[in-house]
N, C-alpha and C positions, 0 to 999 in steps of 0.2 A: 483607371484606378479600382481596384477591388475594396469594396467596404467590408470590414469584418463584422459579422453579426455577434451578438452576444452568445457564448457557449452556455450549453445548459449545465448547471452544477452537477457534479457527481453525487449520486445517491449514498446515503448512509449504509443502506443494505443493499448488496448487489445480488441479483437473482440469475441463476443459471451460469453455466460455464464460460458462456460469451461474454457477460458483463464482468465477470471475475477477471479473465484474461485480459480484457481491454483495459480494465482498471491497473492491472500489473503490467501491461505492455509486454505479455508473453503470449505464445502460442497456446492453445487449449491443451494440447498434449503435455505441454512442460506444467502448466497449472494443475492438470489432474495427476501427475506424478508427483508434483509437490504435496498435493493432498494425501497421497499415500504416506509421505514422510512427515505427516503431522500439521499441515497447513490446516488453520481453523475454518473449516466449512461444515455446514449443517445440512443435514437432509430434511427437506420438507414434503414428504410425499413423494412424488416423482422428481421434484427440484432440488436443486441445492442453493443455498444462499450463504453469504459470507458479509460480515460487518467490515466495512473499510478500515475502521479503528482497530479491530482485532488482526487483520491482515497487516497493517503497518507495524504493530506490536511484534508479531511473528516475524516479519521480515528483518526488524532490528535485532531480535535475538539470535536468530539464524545466521546473520552475517556478523555479529560481533560489533556492528557499527550502528550509529544512529541513522536510521532510514526511514522515510516517510514518503509515500506516493502523494505528491502534491495535488491539489484541486484549487479552483478559484477561491474557496474559502479558507484556504491554508493561511496561516500567518507566518509569513516568510521570515519576518524579523525575529520571532521567537525560535523558529526552526534553525536560523543561523546561529543564534544564541546557543541553543541545545548543542549543535555541532561543534561550536567553538569550545565549549565547556567539555566536550568529550575529548577532543585533541588536547588541551590543557591537561586534563587529567591523565591520559596515555603518556604524556611527556614527563609529567612530575613522577609516575610511577615506572619509569624505564631508566 
């Protein structure tokens, strides 16, 4: 029987295309293409960085749906409430 170790928490600031693509669960080429279309990535010398919170906000705005890449620190109950509120709002306005 395998024992699961504690996963390390997701950093709030992602450094480099590899960390950003791992956070988003997409290949680096896709993440770089999204950057060309306005994904919030900042250049720091030769490196790129992105804030996890900014990426989640950008994903939500681009998809038109309440999205968030979850980590161990994410309050899933509040995310569920946010998603349900979004669905109720959509139903009332259609």
